[in-house]
PADO-251128 format. One record per residue (C-alpha): x, y, z; residue in three letters; residue number from 0. Coordinates in steps of 0.5 Angstrom, whole numbers, padded with zeros to 4 digits. Layout:
<fibas>
{{X,Y,Z},"ALA",NUM}
...
</fibas>
This chain:
<fibas>
{{0075,0082,0064},"UNK",0}
{{0076,0075,0067},"UNK",1}
{{0079,0069,0064},"UNK",2}
{{0075,0064,0060},"UNK",3}
{{0075,0057,0064},"UNK",4}
{{0076,0051,0061},"UNK",5}
{{0070,0046,0060},"UNK",6}
{{0070,0041,0066},"UNK",7}
{{0071,0034,0065},"UNK",8}
{{0064,0033,0067},"UNK",9}
{{0061,0038,0063},"UNK",10}
{{0064,0035,0057},"UNK",11}
{{0061,0028,0059},"UNK",12}
{{0054,0031,0059},"UNK",13}
{{0055,0035,0052},"UNK",14}
{{0057,0028,0049},"UNK",15}
{{0052,0024,0052},"UNK",16}
{{0047,0029,0050},"UNK",17}
{{0050,0029,0043},"UNK",18}
{{0049,0022,0043},"UNK",19}
{{0042,0022,0045},"UNK",20}
{{0040,0027,0039},"UNK",21}
{{0044,0023,0034},"UNK",22}
{{0040,0016,0037},"UNK",23}
{{0033,0020,0037},"UNK",24}
{{0035,0023,0030},"UNK",25}
{{0036,0016,0027},"UNK",26}
{{0030,0013,0031},"UNK",27}
{{0026,0018,0027},"UNK",28}
{{0028,0017,0021},"UNK",29}
{{0027,0009,0021},"UNK",30}
{{0020,0011,0024},"UNK",31}
{{0018,0015,0018},"UNK",32}
{{0012,0014,0014},"UNK",33}
{{0012,0008,0010},"UNK",34}
{{0011,0012,0003},"UNK",35}
{{0015,0018,0005},"UNK",36}
{{0019,0019,-0002},"UNK",37}
{{0025,0018,-0005},"UNK",38}
{{0030,0021,0000},"UNK",39}
{{0027,0018,0006},"UNK",40}
{{0032,0013,0009},"UNK",41}
{{0029,0007,0011},"UNK",42}
{{0030,-0001,0011},"UNK",43}
{{0026,-0006,0007},"UNK",44}
{{0026,-0013,0005},"UNK",45}
{{0026,-0017,-0002},"UNK",46}
{{0021,-0023,-0003},"UNK",47}
{{0022,-0026,-0009},"UNK",48}
{{0015,-0030,-0009},"UNK",49}
{{0009,-0026,-0007},"UNK",50}
{{0009,-0025,0001},"UNK",51}
{{0004,-0029,0005},"UNK",52}
{{0000,-0026,0010},"UNK",53}
{{0004,-0029,0016},"UNK",54}
{{0010,-0026,0012},"UNK",55}
{{0008,-0019,0012},"UNK",56}
{{0006,-0020,0019},"UNK",57}
{{0013,-0022,0021},"UNK",58}
{{0016,-0016,0016},"UNK",59}
{{0011,-0011,0020},"UNK",60}
{{0014,-0014,0027},"UNK",61}
{{0022,-0013,0025},"UNK",62}
{{0020,-0006,0022},"UNK",63}
{{0021,-0007,0015},"UNK",64}
{{0018,-0001,0012},"UNK",65}
{{0017,-0004,0005},"UNK",66}
{{0017,-0010,0001},"UNK",67}
{{0020,-0011,-0006},"UNK",68}
{{0017,-0016,-0010},"UNK",69}
{{0015,-0018,-0018},"UNK",70}
{{0008,-0016,-0021},"UNK",71}
{{0008,-0021,-0027},"UNK",72}
{{0006,-0018,-0033},"UNK",73}
{{0005,-0025,-0036},"UNK",74}
{{0001,-0027,-0030},"UNK",75}
{{-0004,-0021,-0030},"UNK",76}
{{-0005,-0021,-0037},"UNK",77}
{{-0011,-0026,-0039},"UNK",78}
{{-0011,-0024,-0046},"UNK",79}
{{-0007,-0018,-0050},"UNK",80}
{{-0011,-0012,-0053},"UNK",81}
{{-0014,-0014,-0060},"UNK",82}
{{-0014,-0007,-0063},"UNK",83}
{{-0011,0000,-0061},"UNK",84}
{{-0014,0001,-0055},"UNK",85}
{{-0012,-0002,-0048},"UNK",86}
{{-0019,-0003,-0046},"UNK",87}
{{-0019,-0009,-0051},"UNK",88}
{{-0014,-0013,-0046},"UNK",89}
{{-0017,-0017,-0041},"UNK",90}
{{-0013,-0018,-0034},"UNK",91}
{{-0013,-0022,-0028},"UNK",92}
{{-0011,-0019,-0021},"UNK",93}
{{-0013,-0025,-0017},"UNK",94}
{{-0006,-0026,-0015},"UNK",95}
{{-0004,-0019,-0013},"UNK",96}
{{-0011,-0017,-0009},"UNK",97}
{{-0010,-0021,-0003},"UNK",98}
{{-0002,-0018,-0003},"UNK",99}
{{-0004,-0011,-0003},"UNK",100}
{{-0010,-0012,0002},"UNK",101}
{{-0006,-0015,0007},"UNK",102}
{{0000,-0011,0006},"UNK",103}
{{-0004,-0005,0007},"UNK",104}
{{-0007,-0007,0013},"UNK",105}
{{0000,-0008,0016},"UNK",106}
{{0002,-0002,0013},"UNK",107}
{{0008,-0005,0010},"UNK",108}
{{0009,-0001,0003},"UNK",109}
{{0010,-0005,-0003},"UNK",110}
{{0015,-0004,-0009},"UNK",111}
{{0013,-0007,-0015},"UNK",112}
{{0018,-0009,-0020},"UNK",113}
{{0014,-0009,-0027},"UNK",114}
{{0017,-0016,-0030},"UNK",115}
{{0015,-0022,-0033},"UNK",116}
{{0014,-0022,-0041},"UNK",117}
{{0009,-0027,-0044},"UNK",118}
{{0011,-0032,-0049},"UNK",119}
{{0009,-0028,-0055},"UNK",120}
{{0014,-0022,-0054},"UNK",121}
{{0020,-0026,-0057},"UNK",122}
{{0016,-0031,-0061},"UNK",123}
{{0021,-0032,-0067},"UNK",124}
{{0027,-0032,-0062},"UNK",125}
{{0032,-0038,-0063},"UNK",126}
{{0034,-0037,-0056},"UNK",127}
{{0029,-0041,-0051},"UNK",128}
{{0024,-0036,-0048},"UNK",129}
{{0025,-0032,-0042},"UNK",130}
{{0020,-0028,-0038},"UNK",131}
{{0026,-0024,-0036},"UNK",132}
{{0027,-0020,-0042},"UNK",133}
{{0023,-0014,-0043},"UNK",134}
{{0020,-0012,-0049},"UNK",135}
{{0023,-0008,-0055},"UNK",136}
{{0021,-0001,-0055},"UNK",137}
{{0017,0000,-0062},"UNK",138}
{{0014,-0006,-0062},"UNK",139}
{{0006,-0008,-0061},"UNK",140}
{{0009,-0012,-0055},"UNK",141}
{{0012,-0006,-0052},"UNK",142}
{{0005,-0002,-0053},"UNK",143}
{{0002,-0008,-0049},"UNK",144}
{{0007,-0007,-0044},"UNK",145}
{{0004,0000,-0043},"UNK",146}
{{-0003,-0003,-0042},"UNK",147}
{{-0001,-0007,-0037},"UNK",148}
{{0003,-0002,-0033},"UNK",149}
{{-0003,0003,-0034},"UNK",150}
{{-0008,-0003,-0031},"UNK",151}
{{-0004,-0004,-0025},"UNK",152}
{{-0003,0003,-0023},"UNK",153}
{{-0010,0005,-0025},"UNK",154}
{{-0012,-0001,-0020},"UNK",155}
{{-0007,0000,-0014},"UNK",156}
{{-0004,0006,-0015},"UNK",157}
{{-0006,0013,-0012},"UNK",158}
{{-0013,0014,-0012},"UNK",159}
{{-0014,0007,-0015},"UNK",160}
{{-0020,0003,-0016},"UNK",161}
{{-0018,-0003,-0012},"UNK",162}
{{-0019,0001,-0005},"UNK",163}
{{-0014,-0001,-0001},"UNK",164}
{{-0008,0003,0001},"UNK",165}
{{-0005,0006,-0005},"UNK",166}
{{0002,0004,-0008},"UNK",167}
{{0006,0010,-0010},"UNK",168}
{{0013,0007,-0011},"UNK",169}
{{0014,0003,-0018},"UNK",170}
{{0021,0000,-0020},"UNK",171}
{{0022,-0001,-0028},"UNK",172}
{{0024,-0008,-0029},"UNK",173}
{{0030,-0011,-0026},"UNK",174}
{{0038,-0011,-0028},"UNK",175}
{{0038,-0009,-0035},"UNK",176}
{{0045,-0009,-0035},"UNK",177}
{{0045,-0016,-0035},"UNK",178}
{{0044,-0020,-0042},"UNK",179}
{{0039,-0025,-0038},"UNK",180}
{{0034,-0019,-0037},"UNK",181}
{{0035,-0015,-0044},"UNK",182}
{{0031,-0016,-0051},"UNK",183}
{{0034,-0022,-0055},"UNK",184}
{{0040,-0022,-0049},"UNK",185}
{{0043,-0016,-0052},"UNK",186}
{{0044,-0011,-0047},"UNK",187}
{{0042,-0004,-0049},"UNK",188}
{{0042,0003,-0045},"UNK",189}
{{0039,0006,-0050},"UNK",190}
{{0033,0001,-0051},"UNK",191}
{{0032,0001,-0043},"UNK",192}
{{0032,0009,-0043},"UNK",193}
{{0026,0009,-0048},"UNK",194}
{{0023,0004,-0043},"UNK",195}
{{0024,0008,-0038},"UNK",196}
{{0021,0014,-0041},"UNK",197}
{{0015,0011,-0044},"UNK",198}
{{0013,0007,-0037},"UNK",199}
{{0014,0013,-0033},"UNK",200}
{{0010,0017,-0037},"UNK",201}
{{0004,0012,-0037},"UNK",202}
{{0005,0012,-0029},"UNK",203}
{{0005,0019,-0028},"UNK",204}
{{-0001,0020,-0033},"UNK",205}
{{-0005,0017,-0027},"UNK",206}
{{-0001,0019,-0021},"UNK",207}
{{0004,0025,-0022},"UNK",208}
{{0007,0024,-0015},"UNK",209}
{{0009,0017,-0016},"UNK",210}
{{0016,0015,-0014},"UNK",211}
{{0019,0012,-0021},"UNK",212}
{{0025,0008,-0019},"UNK",213}
{{0030,0005,-0024},"UNK",214}
{{0032,-0002,-0025},"UNK",215}
{{0037,-0004,-0020},"UNK",216}
{{0044,-0005,-0023},"UNK",217}
{{0049,-0010,-0020},"UNK",218}
{{0056,-0007,-0021},"UNK",219}
{{0060,-0012,-0024},"UNK",220}
{{0056,-0017,-0027},"UNK",221}
{{0059,-0023,-0030},"UNK",222}
{{0055,-0023,-0036},"UNK",223}
{{0053,-0016,-0038},"UNK",224}
{{0055,-0009,-0037},"UNK",225}
{{0058,-0005,-0032},"UNK",226}
{{0053,-0001,-0028},"UNK",227}
{{0057,0006,-0029},"UNK",228}
{{0058,0005,-0036},"UNK",229}
{{0051,0003,-0037},"UNK",230}
{{0048,0009,-0033},"UNK",231}
{{0053,0014,-0037},"UNK",232}
{{0050,0011,-0044},"UNK",233}
{{0043,0011,-0041},"UNK",234}
{{0043,0018,-0039},"UNK",235}
{{0045,0020,-0047},"UNK",236}
{{0037,0018,-0048},"UNK",237}
{{0034,0025,-0049},"UNK",238}
{{0030,0028,-0043},"UNK",239}
{{0031,0022,-0039},"UNK",240}
{{0033,0025,-0033},"UNK",241}
{{0026,0028,-0031},"UNK",242}
{{0023,0021,-0032},"UNK",243}
{{0025,0018,-0026},"UNK",244}
{{0026,0020,-0018},"UNK",245}
{{0032,0015,-0016},"UNK",246}
{{0037,0011,-0019},"UNK",247}
{{0038,0003,-0016},"UNK",248}
{{0044,-0001,-0015},"UNK",249}
{{0045,-0008,-0013},"UNK",250}
{{0052,-0007,-0009},"UNK",251}
{{0054,-0014,-0008},"UNK",252}
{{0060,-0015,-0005},"UNK",253}
{{0065,-0019,0000},"UNK",254}
{{0063,-0014,0006},"UNK",255}
{{0061,-0007,0008},"UNK",256}
{{0067,-0004,0005},"UNK",257}
{{0066,-0007,-0002},"UNK",258}
{{0059,-0004,-0002},"UNK",259}
{{0061,0002,0000},"UNK",260}
{{0066,0002,-0005},"UNK",261}
{{0061,0001,-0010},"UNK",262}
{{0057,0007,-0008},"UNK",263}
{{0063,0011,-0008},"UNK",264}
{{0064,0010,-0015},"UNK",265}
{{0056,0011,-0017},"UNK",266}
{{0056,0018,-0014},"UNK",267}
{{0062,0019,-0018},"UNK",268}
{{0059,0017,-0024},"UNK",269}
{{0053,0021,-0022},"UNK",270}
{{0057,0027,-0021},"UNK",271}
{{0060,0027,-0028},"UNK",272}
{{0053,0026,-0031},"UNK",273}
{{0051,0033,-0027},"UNK",274}
{{0046,0029,-0023},"UNK",275}
{{0049,0030,-0016},"UNK",276}
{{0043,0030,-0012},"UNK",277}
{{0040,0024,-0015},"UNK",278}
{{0037,0019,-0009},"UNK",279}
{{0040,0012,-0009},"UNK",280}
{{0036,0006,-0007},"UNK",281}
{{0039,0000,-0006},"UNK",282}
{{0034,-0005,-0008},"UNK",283}
{{0038,-0011,-0007},"UNK",284}
{{0044,-0013,-0002},"UNK",285}
{{0045,-0019,0002},"UNK",286}
{{0049,-0025,0004},"UNK",287}
{{0048,-0033,0004},"UNK",288}
{{0049,-0037,0010},"UNK",289}
{{0050,-0043,0006},"UNK",290}
{{0051,-0045,-0001},"UNK",291}
{{0058,-0046,-0005},"UNK",292}
{{0063,-0044,0000},"UNK",293}
{{0068,-0041,-0005},"UNK",294}
{{0063,-0036,-0007},"UNK",295}
{{0064,-0029,-0005},"UNK",296}
{{0057,-0028,-0002},"UNK",297}
{{0057,-0034,0002},"UNK",298}
{{0058,-0035,0009},"UNK",299}
{{0056,-0037,0016},"UNK",300}
{{0049,-0035,0020},"UNK",301}
{{0054,-0031,0024},"UNK",302}
{{0058,-0028,0018},"UNK",303}
{{0051,-0026,0015},"UNK",304}
{{0049,-0023,0021},"UNK",305}
{{0055,-0019,0022},"UNK",306}
{{0055,-0017,0015},"UNK",307}
{{0048,-0014,0015},"UNK",308}
{{0050,-0010,0022},"UNK",309}
{{0056,-0007,0019},"UNK",310}
{{0053,-0006,0012},"UNK",311}
{{0047,-0003,0015},"UNK",312}
{{0051,0001,0020},"UNK",313}
{{0055,0004,0014},"UNK",314}
{{0049,0006,0010},"UNK",315}
{{0046,0010,0016},"UNK",316}
{{0053,0013,0017},"UNK",317}
{{0054,0015,0010},"UNK",318}
{{0046,0016,0008},"UNK",319}
{{0047,0024,0007},"UNK",320}
{{0054,0023,0003},"UNK",321}
{{0051,0017,-0002},"UNK",322}
{{0044,0020,-0001},"UNK",323}
{{0041,0013,0000},"UNK",324}
{{0033,0012,0001},"UNK",325}
{{0030,0006,0002},"UNK",326}
{{0035,0000,0002},"UNK",327}
{{0033,-0008,0001},"UNK",328}
{{0035,-0014,0004},"UNK",329}
{{0036,-0020,0000},"UNK",330}
{{0032,-0024,0002},"UNK",331}
{{0026,-0025,0007},"UNK",332}
{{0027,-0032,0008},"UNK",333}
{{0031,-0038,0005},"UNK",334}
{{0028,-0042,-0001},"UNK",335}
{{0031,-0048,0001},"UNK",336}
{{0033,-0052,0007},"UNK",337}
{{0040,-0054,0008},"UNK",338}
{{0039,-0061,0008},"UNK",339}
{{0037,-0060,0000},"UNK",340}
{{0044,-0057,-0001},"UNK",341}
{{0043,-0054,-0007},"UNK",342}
{{0049,-0050,-0008},"UNK",343}
{{0045,-0044,-0010},"UNK",344}
{{0047,-0038,-0005},"UNK",345}
{{0040,-0034,-0007},"UNK",346}
{{0037,-0040,-0004},"UNK",347}
{{0040,-0039,0003},"UNK",348}
{{0040,-0031,0003},"UNK",349}
{{0034,-0030,0008},"UNK",350}
{{0033,-0027,0015},"UNK",351}
{{0029,-0033,0016},"UNK",352}
{{0030,-0041,0015},"UNK",353}
{{0025,-0044,0010},"UNK",354}
{{0021,-0047,0015},"UNK",355}
{{0020,-0040,0018},"UNK",356}
{{0025,-0040,0024},"UNK",357}
{{0029,-0033,0025},"UNK",358}
{{0036,-0033,0023},"UNK",359}
{{0041,-0029,0027},"UNK",360}
{{0041,-0024,0022},"UNK",361}
{{0034,-0023,0023},"UNK",362}
{{0035,-0020,0030},"UNK",363}
{{0041,-0016,0028},"UNK",364}
{{0036,-0013,0023},"UNK",365}
{{0031,-0012,0028},"UNK",366}
{{0036,-0009,0033},"UNK",367}
{{0038,-0004,0027},"UNK",368}
{{0030,-0002,0026},"UNK",369}
{{0029,-0001,0034},"UNK",370}
{{0024,-0006,0034},"UNK",371}
{{0023,-0009,0041},"UNK",372}
{{0024,-0016,0043},"UNK",373}
{{0027,-0022,0039},"UNK",374}
{{0025,-0025,0032},"UNK",375}
{{0019,-0030,0032},"UNK",376}
{{0017,-0036,0028},"UNK",377}
{{0013,-0034,0021},"UNK",378}
{{0006,-0036,0023},"UNK",379}
{{0003,-0040,0018},"UNK",380}
{{0005,-0044,0012},"UNK",381}
{{0012,-0041,0009},"UNK",382}
{{0009,-0041,0002},"UNK",383}
{{0002,-0041,-0001},"UNK",384}
{{0001,-0045,-0008},"UNK",385}
{{-0005,-0040,-0010},"UNK",386}
{{0000,-0034,-0009},"UNK",387}
{{0006,-0037,-0011},"UNK",388}
{{0006,-0042,-0017},"UNK",389}
{{0008,-0037,-0022},"UNK",390}
{{0013,-0034,-0018},"UNK",391}
{{0021,-0034,-0019},"UNK",392}
{{0022,-0030,-0025},"UNK",393}
{{0026,-0025,-0022},"UNK",394}
{{0030,-0023,-0016},"UNK",395}
{{0035,-0028,-0015},"UNK",396}
{{0034,-0034,-0020},"UNK",397}
{{0035,-0035,-0027},"UNK",398}
{{0030,-0038,-0032},"UNK",399}
{{0033,-0045,-0031},"UNK",400}
{{0033,-0044,-0023},"UNK",401}
{{0040,-0043,-0022},"UNK",402}
{{0044,-0038,-0019},"UNK",403}
{{0044,-0031,-0022},"UNK",404}
{{0051,-0030,-0019},"UNK",405}
{{0054,-0023,-0020},"UNK",406}
{{0062,-0023,-0021},"UNK",407}
{{0066,-0022,-0015},"UNK",408}
{{0066,-0014,-0014},"UNK",409}
{{0072,-0009,-0013},"UNK",410}
{{0074,-0007,-0006},"UNK",411}
</fibas>
């Protein structure tokens, strides 16, 4: 028998090059997956706090953002609550969201609606100033009205809905309920939120049994609220809660990619301890600002923002199987204030584009990651449309007074 000769240096290089090509092709195919590909599909996306305009949706398509996360406001859609026990007695106005759903469908950009925006009657006797951010208390009439609103939205825009545009198949159940700001009477309650999840998921799936139901995104270490892992452990105590949702959502704000990775490690440890190892995780907010309070951990420069986007997205791709990452959303699509305004609020400057629609370096890094060709171009058309955005700003970065929703500096 002849001796086996070692592989030549040239052959090693050929094998290595072929392996690299296969890995790159696999990554490209994952990023090119259909926009509505299910909770486990790895895909990049963006957050838009206000209702996106047609020009913004075109820009999202051009950078290959597969989905946009935005708020569908209950207090905007509900023209009048039900007068009896039947949802049919409620009146709804969808004029704010019809143009969005139609334009997004034409551009094949998926939408992740965040259900939110309580009408003023939800907490009429509260000693606290009314805040639309707080979800209704389970068991109240207002909670029933909320279920009617969800039924109306899914019935219109969901799979096989009456609107007739591209179906929405992903739904997120409120925002950051581990913060006082988003909790009934500012009382953080995993049990109450669990009841909201059970009822709302049942409403959604009564209309679309294949819908993807995503838990509200949780910042890990909020300054005014409950640690996300503690919140989840308590929420999982709600009877039969596990079957009601498809993905856990995290807002792992951190100083850098290493800190973001640490938050994901701790979340997976929590899910392992809960016996839910296979649960997909969506990152429904992650980002850094190019201006704001320079002493705040999420504020850097335009170059620093681009560098952190690149390193974090690369970390997501490298660890997507380990952390079971599905869709991940950059916060925010464009700035909400000009540098000259000097608001000091980091969320105003977290965009891929400046307020006037000019792309930042972070936009080109995003586009390079997705494999889209060319450089980012200016957003065409007005930066906002008053007919679409006059009632926005309830969630996704700003509190009711317009100030920053600042999570505490996270663990590394």
